[in-house]
mmCIF entry with sequence, helices, sheets and N, C-alpha, C, O atoms, coordinates in Angstrom:
data_MODEL
# 
_entry.id   MODEL 
# 
_entity.id                         1 
_entity.type                       polymer 
_entity.pdbx_number_of_molecules   1 
# 
_entity_poly.entity_id                      1 
_entity_poly.type                           'polypeptide(L)' 
_entity_poly.nstd_linkage                   no 
_entity_poly.nstd_monomer                   no 
_entity_poly.pdbx_seq_one_letter_code       MAMLQLPKERAAKDGRRWYFYDKIKVDGRTKPYMSKSYMTRNEALKAERG 
_entity_poly.pdbx_seq_one_letter_code_can   MAMLQLPKERAAKDGRRWYFYDKIKVDGRTKPYMSKSYMTRNEALKAERG 
_entity_poly.pdbx_strand_id                 A 
# 
loop_
_entity_poly_seq.entity_id 
_entity_poly_seq.num 
_entity_poly_seq.mon_id 
_entity_poly_seq.hetero 
1 1  MET n 
1 2  ALA n 
1 3  MET n 
1 4  LEU n 
1 5  GLN n 
1 6  LEU n 
1 7  PRO n 
1 8  LYS n 
1 9  GLU n 
1 10 ARG n 
1 11 ALA n 
1 12 ALA n 
1 13 LYS n 
1 14 ASP n 
1 15 GLY n 
1 16 ARG n 
1 17 ARG n 
1 18 TRP n 
1 19 TYR n 
1 20 PHE n 
1 21 TYR n 
1 22 ASP n 
1 23 LYS n 
1 24 ILE n 
1 25 LYS n 
1 26 VAL n 
1 27 ASP n 
1 28 GLY n 
1 29 ARG n 
1 30 THR n 
1 31 LYS n 
1 32 PRO n 
1 33 TYR n 
1 34 MET n 
1 35 SER n 
1 36 LYS n 
1 37 SER n 
1 38 TYR n 
1 39 MET n 
1 40 THR n 
1 41 ARG n 
1 42 ASN n 
1 43 GLU n 
1 44 ALA n 
1 45 LEU n 
1 46 LYS n 
1 47 ALA n 
1 48 GLU n 
1 49 ARG n 
1 50 GLY n 
# 
_struct_asym.id          A 
_struct_asym.entity_id   1 
# 
loop_
_struct_conf.conf_type_id 
_struct_conf.id 
_struct_conf.pdbx_PDB_helix_id 
_struct_conf.beg_label_comp_id 
_struct_conf.beg_label_asym_id 
_struct_conf.beg_label_seq_id 
_struct_conf.pdbx_beg_PDB_ins_code 
_struct_conf.end_label_comp_id 
_struct_conf.end_label_asym_id 
_struct_conf.end_label_seq_id 
_struct_conf.pdbx_end_PDB_ins_code 
_struct_conf.beg_auth_comp_id 
_struct_conf.beg_auth_asym_id 
_struct_conf.beg_auth_seq_id 
_struct_conf.end_auth_comp_id 
_struct_conf.end_auth_asym_id 
_struct_conf.end_auth_seq_id 
_struct_conf.pdbx_PDB_helix_class 
_struct_conf.details 
_struct_conf.pdbx_PDB_helix_length 
HELX_P HELX_P1 AA1 LYS A 8  ? ARG A 10 ? LYS A 8  ARG A 10 5 ? 3 
HELX_P HELX_P2 AA2 ARG A 41 ? ARG A 49 ? ARG A 41 ARG A 49 1 ? 9 
# 
_struct_conf_type.id          HELX_P 
_struct_conf_type.criteria    ? 
_struct_conf_type.reference   ? 
# 
_struct_sheet.id               AA1 
_struct_sheet.type             ? 
_struct_sheet.number_strands   3 
_struct_sheet.details          ? 
# 
loop_
_struct_sheet_order.sheet_id 
_struct_sheet_order.range_id_1 
_struct_sheet_order.range_id_2 
_struct_sheet_order.offset 
_struct_sheet_order.sense 
AA1 1 2 ? anti-parallel 
AA1 2 3 ? anti-parallel 
# 
loop_
_struct_sheet_range.sheet_id 
_struct_sheet_range.id 
_struct_sheet_range.beg_label_comp_id 
_struct_sheet_range.beg_label_asym_id 
_struct_sheet_range.beg_label_seq_id 
_struct_sheet_range.pdbx_beg_PDB_ins_code 
_struct_sheet_range.end_label_comp_id 
_struct_sheet_range.end_label_asym_id 
_struct_sheet_range.end_label_seq_id 
_struct_sheet_range.pdbx_end_PDB_ins_code 
_struct_sheet_range.beg_auth_comp_id 
_struct_sheet_range.beg_auth_asym_id 
_struct_sheet_range.beg_auth_seq_id 
_struct_sheet_range.end_auth_comp_id 
_struct_sheet_range.end_auth_asym_id 
_struct_sheet_range.end_auth_seq_id 
AA1 1 ALA A 2  ? GLN A 5  ? ALA A 2  GLN A 5  
AA1 2 TRP A 18 ? VAL A 26 ? TRP A 18 VAL A 26 
AA1 3 ARG A 29 ? MET A 34 ? ARG A 29 MET A 34 
# 
loop_
_atom_site.group_PDB 
_atom_site.id 
_atom_site.type_symbol 
_atom_site.label_atom_id 
_atom_site.label_alt_id 
_atom_site.label_comp_id 
_atom_site.label_asym_id 
_atom_site.label_entity_id 
_atom_site.label_seq_id 
_atom_site.pdbx_PDB_ins_code 
_atom_site.Cartn_x 
_atom_site.Cartn_y 
_atom_site.Cartn_z 
_atom_site.occupancy 
_atom_site.B_iso_or_equiv 
_atom_site.pdbx_formal_charge 
_atom_site.auth_seq_id 
_atom_site.auth_comp_id 
_atom_site.auth_asym_id 
_atom_site.auth_atom_id 
_atom_site.pdbx_PDB_model_num 
ATOM 1   N N  . MET A 1 1  ? 75.785 12.106 149.644 1.00 0.00 ? 1  MET A N  1 
ATOM 2   C CA . MET A 1 1  ? 76.841 11.874 150.594 1.00 0.00 ? 1  MET A CA 1 
ATOM 3   C C  . MET A 1 1  ? 78.176 12.289 149.996 1.00 0.00 ? 1  MET A C  1 
ATOM 4   O O  . MET A 1 1  ? 78.358 12.314 148.779 1.00 0.00 ? 1  MET A O  1 
ATOM 5   N N  . ALA A 1 2  ? 79.067 12.600 150.856 1.00 0.00 ? 2  ALA A N  1 
ATOM 6   C CA . ALA A 1 2  ? 80.391 13.031 150.427 1.00 0.00 ? 2  ALA A CA 1 
ATOM 7   C C  . ALA A 1 2  ? 81.439 11.991 150.799 1.00 0.00 ? 2  ALA A C  1 
ATOM 8   O O  . ALA A 1 2  ? 81.368 11.368 151.859 1.00 0.00 ? 2  ALA A O  1 
ATOM 9   N N  . MET A 1 3  ? 82.392 11.817 149.930 1.00 0.00 ? 3  MET A N  1 
ATOM 10  C CA . MET A 1 3  ? 83.496 10.884 150.148 1.00 0.00 ? 3  MET A CA 1 
ATOM 11  C C  . MET A 1 3  ? 84.750 11.739 150.371 1.00 0.00 ? 3  MET A C  1 
ATOM 12  O O  . MET A 1 3  ? 85.091 12.578 149.538 1.00 0.00 ? 3  MET A O  1 
ATOM 13  N N  . LEU A 1 4  ? 85.423 11.522 151.483 1.00 0.00 ? 4  LEU A N  1 
ATOM 14  C CA . LEU A 1 4  ? 86.593 12.331 151.814 1.00 0.00 ? 4  LEU A CA 1 
ATOM 15  C C  . LEU A 1 4  ? 87.763 11.461 152.248 1.00 0.00 ? 4  LEU A C  1 
ATOM 16  O O  . LEU A 1 4  ? 87.590 10.316 152.666 1.00 0.00 ? 4  LEU A O  1 
ATOM 17  N N  . GLN A 1 5  ? 88.953 12.030 152.139 1.00 0.00 ? 5  GLN A N  1 
ATOM 18  C CA . GLN A 1 5  ? 90.163 11.348 152.579 1.00 0.00 ? 5  GLN A CA 1 
ATOM 19  C C  . GLN A 1 5  ? 90.825 12.204 153.655 1.00 0.00 ? 5  GLN A C  1 
ATOM 20  O O  . GLN A 1 5  ? 91.040 13.402 153.467 1.00 0.00 ? 5  GLN A O  1 
ATOM 21  N N  . LEU A 1 6  ? 91.139 11.581 154.767 1.00 0.00 ? 6  LEU A N  1 
ATOM 22  C CA . LEU A 1 6  ? 91.808 12.287 155.856 1.00 0.00 ? 6  LEU A CA 1 
ATOM 23  C C  . LEU A 1 6  ? 93.265 12.543 155.494 1.00 0.00 ? 6  LEU A C  1 
ATOM 24  O O  . LEU A 1 6  ? 93.857 11.771 154.740 1.00 0.00 ? 6  LEU A O  1 
ATOM 25  N N  . PRO A 1 7  ? 93.851 13.614 156.020 1.00 0.00 ? 7  PRO A N  1 
ATOM 26  C CA . PRO A 1 7  ? 95.287 13.803 155.824 1.00 0.00 ? 7  PRO A CA 1 
ATOM 27  C C  . PRO A 1 7  ? 96.081 12.721 156.563 1.00 0.00 ? 7  PRO A C  1 
ATOM 28  O O  . PRO A 1 7  ? 95.563 12.087 157.482 1.00 0.00 ? 7  PRO A O  1 
ATOM 29  N N  . LYS A 1 8  ? 97.300 12.519 156.171 1.00 0.00 ? 8  LYS A N  1 
ATOM 30  C CA . LYS A 1 8  ? 98.118 11.452 156.763 1.00 0.00 ? 8  LYS A CA 1 
ATOM 31  C C  . LYS A 1 8  ? 98.262 11.599 158.269 1.00 0.00 ? 8  LYS A C  1 
ATOM 32  O O  . LYS A 1 8  ? 98.364 10.597 158.977 1.00 0.00 ? 8  LYS A O  1 
ATOM 33  N N  . GLU A 1 9  ? 98.273 12.820 158.769 1.00 0.00 ? 9  GLU A N  1 
ATOM 34  C CA . GLU A 1 9  ? 98.437 13.046 160.208 1.00 0.00 ? 9  GLU A CA 1 
ATOM 35  C C  . GLU A 1 9  ? 97.239 12.534 160.996 1.00 0.00 ? 9  GLU A C  1 
ATOM 36  O O  . GLU A 1 9  ? 97.391 12.140 162.152 1.00 0.00 ? 9  GLU A O  1 
ATOM 37  N N  . ARG A 1 10 ? 96.058 12.531 160.397 1.00 0.00 ? 10 ARG A N  1 
ATOM 38  C CA . ARG A 1 10 ? 94.845 12.129 161.103 1.00 0.00 ? 10 ARG A CA 1 
ATOM 39  C C  . ARG A 1 10 ? 94.398 10.716 160.760 1.00 0.00 ? 10 ARG A C  1 
ATOM 40  O O  . ARG A 1 10 ? 93.340 10.280 161.215 1.00 0.00 ? 10 ARG A O  1 
ATOM 41  N N  . ALA A 1 11 ? 95.174 9.997  159.973 1.00 0.00 ? 11 ALA A N  1 
ATOM 42  C CA . ALA A 1 11 ? 94.816 8.634  159.592 1.00 0.00 ? 11 ALA A CA 1 
ATOM 43  C C  . ALA A 1 11 ? 94.942 7.693  160.792 1.00 0.00 ? 11 ALA A C  1 
ATOM 44  O O  . ALA A 1 11 ? 95.647 7.991  161.757 1.00 0.00 ? 11 ALA A O  1 
ATOM 45  N N  . ALA A 1 12 ? 94.253 6.564  160.718 1.00 0.00 ? 12 ALA A N  1 
ATOM 46  C CA . ALA A 1 12 ? 94.358 5.554  161.763 1.00 0.00 ? 12 ALA A CA 1 
ATOM 47  C C  . ALA A 1 12 ? 95.756 4.935  161.727 1.00 0.00 ? 12 ALA A C  1 
ATOM 48  O O  . ALA A 1 12 ? 96.482 5.076  160.743 1.00 0.00 ? 12 ALA A O  1 
ATOM 49  N N  . LYS A 1 13 ? 96.117 4.262  162.789 1.00 0.00 ? 13 LYS A N  1 
ATOM 50  C CA . LYS A 1 13 ? 97.468 3.690  162.879 1.00 0.00 ? 13 LYS A CA 1 
ATOM 51  C C  . LYS A 1 13 ? 97.748 2.670  161.790 1.00 0.00 ? 13 LYS A C  1 
ATOM 52  O O  . LYS A 1 13 ? 98.893 2.507  161.368 1.00 0.00 ? 13 LYS A O  1 
ATOM 53  N N  . ASP A 1 14 ? 96.700 1.976  161.327 1.00 0.00 ? 14 ASP A N  1 
ATOM 54  C CA . ASP A 1 14 ? 96.906 0.980  160.279 1.00 0.00 ? 14 ASP A CA 1 
ATOM 55  C C  . ASP A 1 14 ? 96.755 1.565  158.871 1.00 0.00 ? 14 ASP A C  1 
ATOM 56  O O  . ASP A 1 14 ? 96.800 0.818  157.893 1.00 0.00 ? 14 ASP A O  1 
ATOM 57  N N  . GLY A 1 15 ? 96.577 2.882  158.748 1.00 0.00 ? 15 GLY A N  1 
ATOM 58  C CA . GLY A 1 15 ? 96.568 3.543  157.448 1.00 0.00 ? 15 GLY A CA 1 
ATOM 59  C C  . GLY A 1 15 ? 95.201 3.810  156.851 1.00 0.00 ? 15 GLY A C  1 
ATOM 60  O O  . GLY A 1 15 ? 95.110 4.291  155.722 1.00 0.00 ? 15 GLY A O  1 
ATOM 61  N N  . ARG A 1 16 ? 94.130 3.511  157.583 1.00 0.00 ? 16 ARG A N  1 
ATOM 62  C CA . ARG A 1 16 ? 92.786 3.777  157.053 1.00 0.00 ? 16 ARG A CA 1 
ATOM 63  C C  . ARG A 1 16 ? 92.552 5.276  157.004 1.00 0.00 ? 16 ARG A C  1 
ATOM 64  O O  . ARG A 1 16 ? 92.720 5.968  158.008 1.00 0.00 ? 16 ARG A O  1 
ATOM 65  N N  . ARG A 1 17 ? 92.160 5.788  155.827 1.00 0.00 ? 17 ARG A N  1 
ATOM 66  C CA . ARG A 1 17 ? 91.996 7.226  155.654 1.00 0.00 ? 17 ARG A CA 1 
ATOM 67  C C  . ARG A 1 17 ? 90.683 7.632  155.003 1.00 0.00 ? 17 ARG A C  1 
ATOM 68  O O  . ARG A 1 17 ? 90.296 8.794  155.126 1.00 0.00 ? 17 ARG A O  1 
ATOM 69  N N  . TRP A 1 18 ? 89.989 6.754  154.328 1.00 0.00 ? 18 TRP A N  1 
ATOM 70  C CA . TRP A 1 18 ? 88.782 7.113  153.584 1.00 0.00 ? 18 TRP A CA 1 
ATOM 71  C C  . TRP A 1 18 ? 87.540 6.967  154.443 1.00 0.00 ? 18 TRP A C  1 
ATOM 72  O O  . TRP A 1 18 ? 87.409 6.003  155.198 1.00 0.00 ? 18 TRP A O  1 
ATOM 73  N N  . TYR A 1 19 ? 86.626 7.924  154.330 1.00 0.00 ? 19 TYR A N  1 
ATOM 74  C CA . TYR A 1 19 ? 85.359 7.857  155.034 1.00 0.00 ? 19 TYR A CA 1 
ATOM 75  C C  . TYR A 1 19 ? 84.309 8.610  154.251 1.00 0.00 ? 19 TYR A C  1 
ATOM 76  O O  . TYR A 1 19 ? 84.641 9.350  153.325 1.00 0.00 ? 19 TYR A O  1 
ATOM 77  N N  . PHE A 1 20 ? 83.047 8.435  154.605 1.00 0.00 ? 20 PHE A N  1 
ATOM 78  C CA . PHE A 1 20 ? 81.979 9.216  154.001 1.00 0.00 ? 20 PHE A CA 1 
ATOM 79  C C  . PHE A 1 20 ? 81.157 9.838  155.112 1.00 0.00 ? 20 PHE A C  1 
ATOM 80  O O  . PHE A 1 20 ? 81.157 9.356  156.244 1.00 0.00 ? 20 PHE A O  1 
ATOM 81  N N  . TYR A 1 21 ? 80.461 10.904 154.784 1.00 0.00 ? 21 TYR A N  1 
ATOM 82  C CA . TYR A 1 21 ? 79.580 11.513 155.770 1.00 0.00 ? 21 TYR A CA 1 
ATOM 83  C C  . TYR A 1 21 ? 78.285 11.933 155.105 1.00 0.00 ? 21 TYR A C  1 
ATOM 84  O O  . TYR A 1 21 ? 78.215 12.140 153.894 1.00 0.00 ? 21 TYR A O  1 
ATOM 85  N N  . ASP A 1 22 ? 77.272 12.049 155.931 1.00 0.00 ? 22 ASP A N  1 
ATOM 86  C CA . ASP A 1 22 ? 75.946 12.421 155.469 1.00 0.00 ? 22 ASP A CA 1 
ATOM 87  C C  . ASP A 1 22 ? 75.208 13.045 156.642 1.00 0.00 ? 22 ASP A C  1 
ATOM 88  O O  . ASP A 1 22 ? 75.716 13.062 157.763 1.00 0.00 ? 22 ASP A O  1 
ATOM 89  N N  . LYS A 1 23 ? 74.031 13.549 156.388 1.00 0.00 ? 23 LYS A N  1 
ATOM 90  C CA . LYS A 1 23 ? 73.181 14.057 157.456 1.00 0.00 ? 23 LYS A CA 1 
ATOM 91  C C  . LYS A 1 23 ? 71.989 13.123 157.571 1.00 0.00 ? 23 LYS A C  1 
ATOM 92  O O  . LYS A 1 23 ? 71.350 12.795 156.572 1.00 0.00 ? 23 LYS A O  1 
ATOM 93  N N  . ILE A 1 24 ? 71.691 12.693 158.797 1.00 0.00 ? 24 ILE A N  1 
ATOM 94  C CA . ILE A 1 24 ? 70.580 11.783 159.043 1.00 0.00 ? 24 ILE A CA 1 
ATOM 95  C C  . ILE A 1 24 ? 69.601 12.449 159.988 1.00 0.00 ? 24 ILE A C  1 
ATOM 96  O O  . ILE A 1 24 ? 69.965 13.349 160.745 1.00 0.00 ? 24 ILE A O  1 
ATOM 97  N N  . LYS A 1 25 ? 68.349 11.999 159.938 1.00 0.00 ? 25 LYS A N  1 
ATOM 98  C CA . LYS A 1 25 ? 67.329 12.546 160.832 1.00 0.00 ? 25 LYS A CA 1 
ATOM 99  C C  . LYS A 1 25 ? 67.184 11.648 162.049 1.00 0.00 ? 25 LYS A C  1 
ATOM 100 O O  . LYS A 1 25 ? 66.983 10.439 161.934 1.00 0.00 ? 25 LYS A O  1 
ATOM 101 N N  . VAL A 1 26 ? 67.292 12.275 163.228 1.00 0.00 ? 26 VAL A N  1 
ATOM 102 C CA . VAL A 1 26 ? 67.122 11.582 164.496 1.00 0.00 ? 26 VAL A CA 1 
ATOM 103 C C  . VAL A 1 26 ? 66.159 12.414 165.332 1.00 0.00 ? 26 VAL A C  1 
ATOM 104 O O  . VAL A 1 26 ? 66.449 13.560 165.674 1.00 0.00 ? 26 VAL A O  1 
ATOM 105 N N  . ASP A 1 27 ? 65.022 11.832 165.653 1.00 0.00 ? 27 ASP A N  1 
ATOM 106 C CA . ASP A 1 27 ? 63.999 12.525 166.451 1.00 0.00 ? 27 ASP A CA 1 
ATOM 107 C C  . ASP A 1 27 ? 63.601 13.859 165.839 1.00 0.00 ? 27 ASP A C  1 
ATOM 108 O O  . ASP A 1 27 ? 63.392 14.829 166.568 1.00 0.00 ? 27 ASP A O  1 
ATOM 109 N N  . GLY A 1 28 ? 63.493 13.930 164.530 1.00 0.00 ? 28 GLY A N  1 
ATOM 110 C CA . GLY A 1 28 ? 63.066 15.143 163.856 1.00 0.00 ? 28 GLY A CA 1 
ATOM 111 C C  . GLY A 1 28 ? 64.159 16.160 163.622 1.00 0.00 ? 28 GLY A C  1 
ATOM 112 O O  . GLY A 1 28 ? 63.911 17.198 163.008 1.00 0.00 ? 28 GLY A O  1 
ATOM 113 N N  . ARG A 1 29 ? 65.354 15.894 164.091 1.00 0.00 ? 29 ARG A N  1 
ATOM 114 C CA . ARG A 1 29 ? 66.480 16.811 163.894 1.00 0.00 ? 29 ARG A CA 1 
ATOM 115 C C  . ARG A 1 29 ? 67.476 16.181 162.936 1.00 0.00 ? 29 ARG A C  1 
ATOM 116 O O  . ARG A 1 29 ? 67.600 14.958 162.876 1.00 0.00 ? 29 ARG A O  1 
ATOM 117 N N  . THR A 1 30 ? 68.181 17.008 162.192 1.00 0.00 ? 30 THR A N  1 
ATOM 118 C CA . THR A 1 30 ? 69.225 16.476 161.325 1.00 0.00 ? 30 THR A CA 1 
ATOM 119 C C  . THR A 1 30 ? 70.553 16.537 162.055 1.00 0.00 ? 30 THR A C  1 
ATOM 120 O O  . THR A 1 30 ? 70.910 17.549 162.659 1.00 0.00 ? 30 THR A O  1 
ATOM 121 N N  . LYS A 1 31 ? 71.282 15.420 161.984 1.00 0.00 ? 31 LYS A N  1 
ATOM 122 C CA . LYS A 1 31 ? 72.573 15.327 162.641 1.00 0.00 ? 31 LYS A CA 1 
ATOM 123 C C  . LYS A 1 31 ? 73.596 14.857 161.627 1.00 0.00 ? 31 LYS A C  1 
ATOM 124 O O  . LYS A 1 31 ? 73.270 14.048 160.758 1.00 0.00 ? 31 LYS A O  1 
ATOM 125 N N  . PRO A 1 32 ? 74.823 15.342 161.714 1.00 0.00 ? 32 PRO A N  1 
ATOM 126 C CA . PRO A 1 32 ? 75.862 14.840 160.813 1.00 0.00 ? 32 PRO A CA 1 
ATOM 127 C C  . PRO A 1 32 ? 76.270 13.422 161.214 1.00 0.00 ? 32 PRO A C  1 
ATOM 128 O O  . PRO A 1 32 ? 76.337 13.091 162.398 1.00 0.00 ? 32 PRO A O  1 
ATOM 129 N N  . TYR A 1 33 ? 76.540 12.599 160.210 1.00 0.00 ? 33 TYR A N  1 
ATOM 130 C CA . TYR A 1 33 ? 76.972 11.224 160.437 1.00 0.00 ? 33 TYR A CA 1 
ATOM 131 C C  . TYR A 1 33 ? 78.288 11.014 159.711 1.00 0.00 ? 33 TYR A C  1 
ATOM 132 O O  . TYR A 1 33 ? 78.380 11.260 158.508 1.00 0.00 ? 33 TYR A O  1 
ATOM 133 N N  . MET A 1 34 ? 79.301 10.564 160.422 1.00 0.00 ? 34 MET A N  1 
ATOM 134 C CA . MET A 1 34 ? 80.601 10.269 159.831 1.00 0.00 ? 34 MET A CA 1 
ATOM 135 C C  . MET A 1 34 ? 80.865 8.779  159.996 1.00 0.00 ? 34 MET A C  1 
ATOM 136 O O  . MET A 1 34 ? 80.830 8.259  161.111 1.00 0.00 ? 34 MET A O  1 
ATOM 137 N N  . SER A 1 35 ? 81.127 8.096  158.897 1.00 0.00 ? 35 SER A N  1 
ATOM 138 C CA . SER A 1 35 ? 81.331 6.654  158.940 1.00 0.00 ? 35 SER A CA 1 
ATOM 139 C C  . SER A 1 35 ? 82.665 6.312  159.564 1.00 0.00 ? 35 SER A C  1 
ATOM 140 O O  . SER A 1 35 ? 83.487 7.187  159.840 1.00 0.00 ? 35 SER A O  1 
ATOM 141 N N  . LYS A 1 36 ? 82.866 5.019  159.783 1.00 0.00 ? 36 LYS A N  1 
ATOM 142 C CA . LYS A 1 36 ? 84.185 4.578  160.216 1.00 0.00 ? 36 LYS A CA 1 
ATOM 143 C C  . LYS A 1 36 ? 85.153 4.729  159.047 1.00 0.00 ? 36 LYS A C  1 
ATOM 144 O O  . LYS A 1 36 ? 84.717 4.942  157.915 1.00 0.00 ? 36 LYS A O  1 
ATOM 145 N N  . SER A 1 37 ? 86.421 4.626  159.287 1.00 0.00 ? 37 SER A N  1 
ATOM 146 C CA . SER A 1 37 ? 87.432 4.798  158.245 1.00 0.00 ? 37 SER A CA 1 
ATOM 147 C C  . SER A 1 37 ? 87.651 3.505  157.482 1.00 0.00 ? 37 SER A C  1 
ATOM 148 O O  . SER A 1 37 ? 87.509 2.410  158.027 1.00 0.00 ? 37 SER A O  1 
ATOM 149 N N  . TYR A 1 38 ? 88.001 3.653  156.200 1.00 0.00 ? 38 TYR A N  1 
ATOM 150 C CA . TYR A 1 38 ? 88.266 2.508  155.335 1.00 0.00 ? 38 TYR A CA 1 
ATOM 151 C C  . TYR A 1 38 ? 89.634 2.681  154.694 1.00 0.00 ? 38 TYR A C  1 
ATOM 152 O O  . TYR A 1 38 ? 90.141 3.796  154.564 1.00 0.00 ? 38 TYR A O  1 
ATOM 153 N N  . MET A 1 39 ? 90.222 1.558  154.295 1.00 0.00 ? 39 MET A N  1 
ATOM 154 C CA . MET A 1 39 ? 91.562 1.563  153.724 1.00 0.00 ? 39 MET A CA 1 
ATOM 155 C C  . MET A 1 39 ? 91.582 2.163  152.313 1.00 0.00 ? 39 MET A C  1 
ATOM 156 O O  . MET A 1 39 ? 92.480 2.937  151.980 1.00 0.00 ? 39 MET A O  1 
ATOM 157 N N  . THR A 1 40 ? 90.596 1.808  151.490 1.00 0.00 ? 40 THR A N  1 
ATOM 158 C CA . THR A 1 40 ? 90.571 2.287  150.107 1.00 0.00 ? 40 THR A CA 1 
ATOM 159 C C  . THR A 1 40 ? 89.279 3.038  149.825 1.00 0.00 ? 40 THR A C  1 
ATOM 160 O O  . THR A 1 40 ? 88.294 2.911  150.552 1.00 0.00 ? 40 THR A O  1 
ATOM 161 N N  . ARG A 1 41 ? 89.303 3.810  148.771 1.00 0.00 ? 41 ARG A N  1 
ATOM 162 C CA . ARG A 1 41 ? 88.119 4.566  148.359 1.00 0.00 ? 41 ARG A CA 1 
ATOM 163 C C  . ARG A 1 41 ? 86.998 3.625  147.935 1.00 0.00 ? 41 ARG A C  1 
ATOM 164 O O  . ARG A 1 41 ? 85.829 3.880  148.224 1.00 0.00 ? 41 ARG A O  1 
ATOM 165 N N  . ASN A 1 42 ? 87.352 2.535  147.249 1.00 0.00 ? 42 ASN A N  1 
ATOM 166 C CA . ASN A 1 42 ? 86.334 1.590  146.793 1.00 0.00 ? 42 ASN A CA 1 
ATOM 167 C C  . ASN A 1 42 ? 85.625 0.917  147.963 1.00 0.00 ? 42 ASN A C  1 
ATOM 168 O O  . ASN A 1 42 ? 84.419 0.680  147.891 1.00 0.00 ? 42 ASN A O  1 
ATOM 169 N N  . GLU A 1 43 ? 86.335 0.608  149.024 1.00 0.00 ? 43 GLU A N  1 
ATOM 170 C CA . GLU A 1 43 ? 85.701 0.025  150.207 1.00 0.00 ? 43 GLU A CA 1 
ATOM 171 C C  . GLU A 1 43 ? 84.694 1.006  150.817 1.00 0.00 ? 43 GLU A C  1 
ATOM 172 O O  . GLU A 1 43 ? 83.603 0.603  151.221 1.00 0.00 ? 43 GLU A O  1 
ATOM 173 N N  . ALA A 1 44 ? 85.049 2.263  150.884 1.00 0.00 ? 44 ALA A N  1 
ATOM 174 C CA . ALA A 1 44 ? 84.153 3.272  151.444 1.00 0.00 ? 44 ALA A CA 1 
ATOM 175 C C  . ALA A 1 44 ? 82.931 3.452  150.551 1.00 0.00 ? 44 ALA A C  1 
ATOM 176 O O  . ALA A 1 44 ? 81.820 3.603  151.059 1.00 0.00 ? 44 ALA A O  1 
ATOM 177 N N  . LEU A 1 45 ? 83.112 3.439  149.240 1.00 0.00 ? 45 LEU A N  1 
ATOM 178 C CA . LEU A 1 45 ? 81.980 3.549  148.319 1.00 0.00 ? 45 LEU A CA 1 
ATOM 179 C C  . LEU A 1 45 ? 81.035 2.369  148.469 1.00 0.00 ? 45 LEU A C  1 
ATOM 180 O O  . LEU A 1 45 ? 79.817 2.543  148.462 1.00 0.00 ? 45 LEU A O  1 
ATOM 181 N N  . LYS A 1 46 ? 81.587 1.171  148.606 1.00 0.00 ? 46 LYS A N  1 
ATOM 182 C CA . LYS A 1 46 ? 80.761 -0.026 148.762 1.00 0.00 ? 46 LYS A CA 1 
ATOM 183 C C  . LYS A 1 46 ? 79.962 0.048  150.055 1.00 0.00 ? 46 LYS A C  1 
ATOM 184 O O  . LYS A 1 46 ? 78.786 -0.315 150.070 1.00 0.00 ? 46 LYS A O  1 
ATOM 185 N N  . ALA A 1 47 ? 80.575 0.508  151.139 1.00 0.00 ? 47 ALA A N  1 
ATOM 186 C CA . ALA A 1 47 ? 79.880 0.635  152.427 1.00 0.00 ? 47 ALA A CA 1 
ATOM 187 C C  . ALA A 1 47 ? 78.808 1.717  152.355 1.00 0.00 ? 47 ALA A C  1 
ATOM 188 O O  . ALA A 1 47 ? 77.740 1.571  152.950 1.00 0.00 ? 47 ALA A O  1 
ATOM 189 N N  . GLU A 1 48 ? 79.077 2.783  151.643 1.00 0.00 ? 48 GLU A N  1 
ATOM 190 C CA . GLU A 1 48 ? 78.120 3.874  151.500 1.00 0.00 ? 48 GLU A CA 1 
ATOM 191 C C  . GLU A 1 48 ? 76.855 3.396  150.764 1.00 0.00 ? 48 GLU A C  1 
ATOM 192 O O  . GLU A 1 48 ? 75.740 3.759  151.139 1.00 0.00 ? 48 GLU A O  1 
ATOM 193 N N  . ARG A 1 49 ? 77.034 2.600  149.743 1.00 0.00 ? 49 ARG A N  1 
ATOM 194 C CA . ARG A 1 49 ? 75.912 2.139  148.926 1.00 0.00 ? 49 ARG A CA 1 
ATOM 195 C C  . ARG A 1 49 ? 75.183 0.966  149.549 1.00 0.00 ? 49 ARG A C  1 
ATOM 196 O O  . ARG A 1 49 ? 74.000 0.753  149.286 1.00 0.00 ? 49 ARG A O  1 
ATOM 197 N N  . GLY A 1 50 ? 75.878 0.213  150.366 1.00 0.00 ? 50 GLY A N  1 
ATOM 198 C CA . GLY A 1 50 ? 75.295 -1.029 150.880 1.00 0.00 ? 50 GLY A CA 1 
ATOM 199 C C  . GLY A 1 50 ? 74.839 -0.918 152.259 1.00 0.00 ? 50 GLY A C  1 
ATOM 200 O O  . GLY A 1 50 ? 74.327 -1.887 152.820 1.00 0.00 ? 50 GLY A O  1 
# 
């Protein structure tokens, strides 16, 4: 999985900018999955692992 930070222009109104994405299999097809946004990198890492 990849951990990315959105630019300030695309951040949520409360400042959440960190997210992770991965590819998941749905009905035999691979689809991209983008998580919700998190305030800090550590929060996004914890959500990714847990």
